[in-house]
C-alpha positions as CSV (number, residue, x, y, z in Angstrom):
1,M,1.0,1.7,8.2
2,E,4.6,2.3,7.1
3,E,7.1,3.8,9.6
4,L,7.2,7.1,7.9
5,E,3.4,7.4,7.8
6,L,3.2,6.4,11.5
7,R,5.7,9.1,12.4
8,E,3.7,11.7,10.4
9,T,0.5,10.6,12.2
10,V,2.1,10.8,15.6
11,A,3.5,14.2,14.8
12,K,0.1,15.4,13.7
13,N,-1.4,14.1,16.9
14,R,1.1,15.9,19.0
15,E,0.4,19.1,17.1
16,L,-3.3,18.8,17.8
17,E,-2.6,17.9,21.5
18,G,-0.8,21.2,21.8
19,Q,-4.1,23.0,21.0
20,L,-6.1,21.3,23.8
21,T,-7.4,22.9,26.9
22,K,-5.9,21.7,30.2
23,R,-8.9,19.5,31.0
24,N,-8.9,17.9,27.5
25,E,-5.2,17.5,27.6
26,Q,-5.5,15.6,30.9
27,Y,-8.2,13.4,29.3
28,I,-6.0,12.5,26.4
29,F,-3.1,11.8,28.8
30,D,-5.2,9.4,30.8
31,L,-6.6,7.8,27.7
32,K,-3.1,7.1,26.3
33,K,-2.1,5.7,29.6
34,S,-5.2,3.4,29.6
35,L,-4.6,2.2,26.1
36,A,-0.9,1.5,26.9
37,A,-2.0,-0.5,29.9
38,A,-4.3,-2.5,27.6
39,N,-1.2,-3.4,25.5
40,L,-2.6,-1.6,22.4
41,S,0.2,-1.1,19.9
42,E,1.7,2.3,19.2
43,E,0.3,2.2,15.7
44,L,-3.2,1.5,16.8
45,Q,-3.0,4.1,19.5
46,A,-1.9,6.7,16.9
47,I,-4.7,5.7,14.6
48,A,-7.3,5.9,17.5
49,L,-6.0,9.3,18.6
50,S,-6.0,10.6,15.0
51,G,-9.7,10.0,14.9
52,I,-10.4,11.7,18.3
53,L,-8.1,14.7,18.4
54,P,-9.5,16.7,15.3
55,E,-13.0,16.3,16.6
56,L,-11.9,17.3,20.1
57,V,-10.1,20.4,19.0
58,E,-13.1,21.4,16.9
59,G,-15.5,20.6,19.7
60,Q,-13.7,22.7,22.4
61,K,-14.2,25.8,20.3
62,T,-17.9,25.6,21.4
63,G,-17.0,24.6,25.0
64,K,-17.4,20.9,24.6
65,T,-15.2,18.7,26.7
66,A,-13.6,15.4,25.8
67,R,-15.9,13.6,28.3
68,Q,-19.0,15.1,26.7
69,L,-17.8,14.0,23.3
70,F,-16.4,10.6,24.0
71,G,-17.6,9.6,27.5
72,T,-15.3,8.6,30.3
73,V,-11.7,7.4,29.7
74,G,-12.8,3.9,30.6
75,E,-15.7,4.0,28.2
76,R,-13.6,5.3,25.4
77,T,-10.9,2.8,26.0
78,E,-13.4,-0.1,25.8
79,A,-14.9,1.4,22.5
80,I,-11.4,1.6,21.0
81,L,-10.5,-1.9,22.0
82,A,-13.8,-3.3,20.8
83,A,-13.6,-1.5,17.4
84,P,-12.7,-3.7,14.4
85,A,-9.1,-3.4,13.3
86,P,-8.7,-0.8,10.6
87,D,-7.7,-2.0,7.1
88,R,-3.9,-2.4,7.2
89,E,-2.0,-0.5,4.6
90,G,0.5,-2.8,3.0
91,T,4.2,-1.9,3.5
92,K,6.4,-0.9,0.6
93,Y,7.9,-4.4,0.2
94,E,4.6,-6.1,0.5
95,M,3.0,-4.0,-2.2
96,W,6.1,-4.4,-4.4
97,L,6.0,-8.2,-4.0
98,D,2.3,-8.5,-4.6
99,N,2.4,-6.2,-7.7
100,S,5.4,-8.1,-9.1
101,L,3.7,-11.5,-8.7
102,L,0.5,-10.2,-10.4
103,I,2.5,-8.8,-13.3
104,F,4.5,-12.0,-13.5
105,V,1.3,-14.0,-13.8
106,F,0.0,-11.7,-16.6
107,M,3.3,-12.0,-18.5
108,T,3.8,-15.7,-18.2
109,V,0.2,-16.9,-18.6
110,F,-1.0,-14.4,-21.3
111,M,1.9,-12.7,-23.0
112,T,4.3,-15.6,-23.2
113,G,1.9,-18.5,-22.6
114,V,-1.5,-18.3,-24.2
115,M,-0.7,-15.8,-27.0
116,P,2.2,-17.8,-28.5
117,L,0.1,-20.9,-28.4
118,L,-2.7,-19.1,-30.3
119,T,-0.2,-17.4,-32.7
120,K,2.0,-20.2,-34.0
121,N,3.9,-17.9,-36.3
122,V,5.5,-15.7,-33.6
123,A,9.3,-16.1,-33.9
124,T,11.2,-17.2,-30.8
125,S,13.4,-14.1,-31.1
126,Q,10.3,-11.9,-30.6
127,Q,9.3,-13.6,-27.4
128,Q,10.5,-12.6,-23.9
129,G,13.1,-14.6,-22.0
130,L,12.6,-15.7,-18.4
131,I,15.1,-13.0,-17.1
132,S,13.3,-10.3,-19.1
133,I,10.0,-11.4,-17.6
134,L,11.4,-11.3,-14.1
135,I,13.0,-7.8,-14.7
136,G,9.7,-6.6,-16.2
137,S,7.7,-8.0,-13.3
138,I,10.0,-6.6,-10.5
139,S,10.4,-3.2,-12.1
140,G,6.7,-3.0,-12.9
141,G,5.8,-4.0,-9.4
142,Y,7.8,-1.1,-8.1
143,A,6.4,1.3,-10.7
144,F,2.8,0.6,-9.6
145,Y,3.9,1.0,-6.0
146,L,5.3,4.4,-6.8
147,I,2.1,5.4,-8.6
148,H,0.1,4.4,-5.5
149,K,2.4,6.2,-3.2
150,K,2.5,9.4,-5.2
151,I,-1.1,9.6,-6.4
152,Y,-3.7,7.0,-5.3
153,I,-2.8,7.1,-1.6
154,Y,-4.7,10.4,-1.4
155,D,-7.9,8.6,-2.4
156,R,-8.1,6.7,0.8
157,P,-10.9,7.8,3.2
158,G,-9.6,10.3,5.7
159,A,-6.2,10.6,4.0
160,D,-4.3,13.8,4.6
161,Q,-4.5,15.8,1.4
162,T,-1.4,17.8,2.1
163,G,1.0,17.4,-0.8
164,R,-1.5,15.9,-3.2
165,P,-0.5,16.7,-6.8
166,G,-2.9,18.3,-9.1
167,G,-4.6,16.5,-12.0
168,F,-2.1,17.5,-14.7
169,K,0.9,16.8,-12.4
170,S,-0.6,13.4,-11.5
171,I,-0.8,12.5,-15.2
172,L,2.8,13.5,-15.8
173,I,4.0,11.5,-12.8
174,M,2.2,8.4,-14.0
175,I,3.5,8.8,-17.6
176,G,7.0,9.3,-16.3
177,I,7.0,6.3,-14.1
178,M,5.4,4.1,-16.8
179,L,8.0,5.2,-19.4
180,V,10.9,4.4,-17.1
181,W,9.4,0.9,-16.5
182,I,8.9,0.3,-20.2
183,F,12.5,1.5,-20.9
184,V,13.9,-0.9,-18.3
185,F,11.8,-3.8,-19.7
186,M,12.9,-3.0,-23.3
187,L,16.6,-2.9,-22.2
188,S,16.2,-6.4,-20.8
189,A,15.6,-7.8,-24.3
190,F,19.3,-7.2,-25.0
191,I,20.4,-9.7,-22.3
192,P,22.1,-12.7,-24.1
193,A,19.8,-15.6,-24.8
194,V,22.3,-17.9,-23.0
195,V,21.2,-16.4,-19.6
196,N,17.8,-15.2,-20.8
197,P,16.2,-18.4,-22.2
198,V,12.8,-18.3,-24.0
199,L,10.8,-21.0,-22.3
200,D,8.1,-23.1,-23.9
201,P,4.7,-21.4,-23.6
202,T,3.3,-24.4,-21.5
203,I,6.1,-24.0,-19.0
204,N,5.4,-20.2,-18.8
205,I,1.8,-21.0,-18.0
206,I,2.8,-23.4,-15.3
207,L,5.2,-20.8,-13.8
208,G,2.4,-18.2,-13.9
209,A,0.0,-20.6,-12.2
210,A,2.6,-21.3,-9.5
211,A,3.1,-17.5,-9.0
212,F,-0.7,-17.0,-8.8
213,G,-0.9,-19.7,-6.1
214,L,2.0,-18.1,-4.2
215,R,0.3,-14.7,-4.3
216,Y,-3.0,-16.3,-3.1
217,Y,-1.2,-18.0,-0.2
218,L,0.6,-14.9,0.9
219,K,-2.5,-12.8,0.8
220,K,-4.4,-15.3,2.9
221,K,-1.7,-16.1,5.4
222,Y,-0.1,-12.6,5.9
223,N,-2.8,-10.3,4.5
224,I,-0.3,-9.0,2.0
225,R,-1.9,-6.3,-0.2
226,G,-0.7,-4.8,-3.4
227,S,-1.6,-1.6,-5.1
228,I,-2.5,-2.5,-8.7
229,L,-6.1,-3.5,-8.1
230,Q,-6.6,-0.9,-5.3
231,R,-6.9,2.8,-5.2
C-alpha cells in the first residue's frame, strides 16, 4: 500500500470511528492498543480496521455491539494476527520497474530480436536502437502504471469507488496516456545513431533474456508486482 493510499485509509477509519457509540469506540481503542502491543505494523492495523469499522457502524444501527460482532478484544486480536497477509499492492516504483522490464523483454526478444531474424530484408535504419528501446520501455512502464492508477485500481475487491471515472472517460484517459507514450517513443528515433546503436538481433535476444531473468528474480525475492498483467 502506497503512502498516499495508507493516509486515505487511516482518514477513512477515523471518519468511521467518529460515528461509533461510546461502547464501540472503547472497543476499537482497546483493539488498536492490543494490535500495537503485538507489534502489528501501522499499515496492517489500518487494513484490519478498514474491514471492521464499516461493519461495526452498520451493525450498531440495529443495536449490535462490537463484542457481539467480533468477540472480545483478545479474540479479535488473535484472529487478525492469524489471518494471512493481504496481497500487497506494489509501490509506484516497483510497478514502474516491473512494467519497464516486461516491455524491454518484449521489445528486445520479439521486436528487435526474433522479427529481424525472420525478416532479413528489414533495413538497419528501420530498426530501433538500444537507447530508443530503453526510452520506450521506461516511458511505457510508467504509462501502464498510470493506467492502473487511474482506472484499473478500482477493479480491486473492496476498492473505494469514489473518484472512479466513467467508461467513456476511462477510454479517453487510456488513449491519451498511450498516445503520449507512442509520441515519446517515436521521438527517440531521432537520437543520433552514434549514441543509439542498433544491436545485432542475437544480442537483443540475450539482453531480453537477461531482463526476463532479472524480473523473475525481483518478483521472487522482493515480491515486486507490476500492473501490465494485473487488473
